[in-house]
C-alpha positions as CSV (number, residue, x, y, z in Angstrom):
1,M,-33.1,3.6,54.3
2,N,-33.9,0.8,52.3
3,Q,-31.2,-1.6,50.7
4,V,-31.9,-0.4,47.0
5,K,-31.2,3.3,48.2
6,Q,-28.2,2.3,50.1
7,A,-26.8,0.2,47.0
8,R,-27.4,3.3,44.8
9,E,-25.5,5.7,47.1
10,D,-22.7,3.2,47.7
11,L,-22.4,2.9,43.9
12,I,-22.4,6.5,43.3
13,E,-20.0,7.1,46.4
14,D,-17.7,4.4,44.9
15,A,-17.5,5.7,41.3
16,L,-16.7,9.2,42.8
17,D,-14.0,7.7,45.1
18,E,-12.5,5.9,41.8
19,I,-12.7,9.2,40.0
20,S,-11.2,11.6,42.5
21,N,-8.2,9.3,43.9
22,I,-6.7,9.0,40.4
23,P,-2.8,9.2,40.7
24,A,-1.3,12.7,39.6
25,Y,0.5,11.0,36.7
26,S,-2.7,9.6,35.2
27,N,-5.1,11.3,32.8
28,F,-8.1,12.4,34.6
29,Y,-10.1,12.5,31.5
30,I,-9.5,9.1,30.4
31,N,-9.9,7.5,33.9
32,T,-13.3,9.7,34.3
33,Y,-14.6,8.2,30.7
34,Y,-13.7,4.7,31.8
35,V,-15.3,4.7,35.0
36,I,-18.4,6.3,33.0
37,A,-18.3,3.3,30.5
38,K,-17.7,0.8,33.3
39,L,-21.1,2.1,34.5
40,G,-22.7,1.8,31.0
41,L,-23.3,5.6,30.9
42,Q,-21.1,6.7,28.0
43,R,-24.1,7.3,25.6
44,K,-25.8,9.5,28.3
45,A,-22.5,11.5,29.1
46,K,-22.2,12.1,25.5
47,V,-25.9,13.3,25.2
48,E,-25.4,15.4,28.3
49,K,-22.0,16.6,26.9
50,L,-20.2,15.7,30.2
51,F,-16.9,15.6,28.5
52,E,-17.2,18.7,26.3
53,D,-16.7,22.2,27.4
54,A,-14.2,22.0,30.0
55,D,-10.5,22.1,30.3
56,W,-9.8,18.4,31.6
57,N,-6.2,18.9,31.9
58,D,-6.3,22.2,34.2
59,V,-6.0,21.0,37.8
60,K,-7.9,24.4,38.9
61,F,-11.1,23.0,37.3
62,R,-10.9,19.5,38.8
63,D,-13.5,20.4,41.7
64,E,-16.0,22.0,39.3
65,L,-15.7,18.8,37.0
66,L,-16.2,16.5,40.2
67,E,-19.2,18.2,41.1
68,R,-20.5,17.9,37.4
69,I,-19.7,14.3,37.5
70,K,-21.5,13.8,40.9
71,H,-24.7,15.6,39.5
72,F,-24.5,13.4,36.5
73,L,-24.0,10.1,38.4
74,I,-27.0,10.8,40.6
75,K,-29.3,11.6,37.9
76,Y,-28.6,8.4,35.9
77,I,-27.7,5.8,38.5
78,K,-31.0,4.4,39.4
């Protein structure tokens, strides 16, 4: 595996870790948006409607949301 591909995978993994390891008292939506914005992908998230059409406050949907976020990050982190 070359260094660029490894760096890309590390960045995706770090972002997913940061999103999935937020404290229970924190707002999942806001923290996820912050991570996406930190990566400069907030406009693409808006176009993809990543933050719409989901109940971000319901813990039951967290795994589904994490999967959507993972696919989004894989698609846009080059």
